[in-house]
C-alpha positions in Angstrom: -30.4 -15.3 7.4 -32.5 -13.7 4.6 -32.8 -10.6 6.8 -29.1 -10.2 6.6 -29.0 -10.1 2.8 -29.6 -6.4 2.6 -26.9 -5.7 5.3 -24.4 -7.9 3.4 -25.4 -6.2 0.1 -24.7 -2.7 1.5 -21.5 -3.8 3.3 -20.2 -5.5 0.1 -20.8 -2.3 -1.9 -19.0 -0.2 0.7 -16.0 -2.6 0.8 -15.9 -2.8 -3.0 -15.8 1.0 -3.4 -13.1 1.2 -0.7 -11.0 -1.5 -2.4 -11.2 0.4 -5.7 -10.0 3.6 -4.0 -7.2 1.6 -2.2 -6.1 0.1 -5.5 -6.1 3.5 -7.2 -4.0 5.0 -4.4 -1.6 2.0 -4.4 -1.1 2.2 -8.2 -0.6 5.9 -8.1 1.9 5.5 -5.3 3.8 2.9 -7.3 4.1 5.3 -10.2 4.8 8.5 -8.3 5.9 7.4 -4.8 4.1 10.2 -2.9 3.6 7.9 0.2 7.3 7.0 0.6 7.6 9.7 3.3 4.7 8.1 5.2 5.6 4.4 5.6 2.7 3.7 8.0 0.1 4.6 5.3 2.0 2.4 2.8 1.8 -0.5 5.2 -1.9 0.1 5.9 -2.6 0.1 2.1 -0.6 -3.1 1.6 -2.5 -4.8 4.4 -5.8 -3.6 3.0 -4.9 -4.9 -0.4 -3.8 -8.3 1.0 -6.8 -8.9 3.3 -9.5 -6.6 1.7 -10.0 -8.9 -1.2 -10.7 -11.8 1.1 -13.0 -9.7 3.1 -14.9 -8.7 0.0 -15.2 -12.3 -1.2 -16.4 -13.3 2.3 -19.1 -10.6 2.4 -20.4 -11.1 -1.1 -20.4 -14.9 -0.5 -22.3 -14.4 2.7 -24.8 -12.3 0.8 -25.2 -15.0 -1.9 -25.5 -17.8 0.7 -28.2 -16.0 2.6 -30.5 -17.0 -0.2 -29.4 -20.6 -0.4 -30.3 -23.7 1.7 -28.2 -24.9 4.6 -26.1 -27.3 2.6 -24.7 -24.7 0.4 -24.1 -22.4 3.3 -22.2 -25.1 5.2 -20.0 -25.8 2.1 -19.3 -22.1 1.8 -18.5 -21.7 5.5 -16.1 -24.6 5.4 -14.3 -23.3 2.3 -14.0 -19.9 3.8 -12.7 -21.3 7.0 -10.1 -23.3 5.2 -8.9 -20.2 3.3 -8.7 -18.2 6.5 -6.9 -20.9 8.4 -4.3 -21.4 5.7 -3.9 -17.7 5.3 -3.4 -16.8 8.9 -1.6 -20.1 10.0 0.6 -21.1 7.1 2.2 -23.9 9.2 -1.1 -25.7 9.3 -0.8 -26.8 5.7 2.6 -28.4 6.3 1.2 -30.1 9.4 -1.8 -31.4 7.5 0.4 -32.7 4.7 2.7 -34.4 7.3 -0.3 -36.2 8.7 -1.5 -37.4 5.3 1.8 -38.7 4.0 
């Protein structure tokens, strides 16, 4: 896993720069509205804002966990899996709470 540290480092840097550019474009669009004639690009930017932050957290976390022992990696993987499951399947939370109560 330590061999992947450099890969995750470079990937995290690329995603971070892309997210900064996406946020700048989104904020400029909110002020000026220059993308209102191209709704597809607006939708892509909104999706990138919504899921890009999670992707960046995942990549940077994978980079950080590549230096740690297996226990910390498993804890990180489980936490990341819980976030992804609840994000993509919102009904799962209600089902889980229904089982508990």
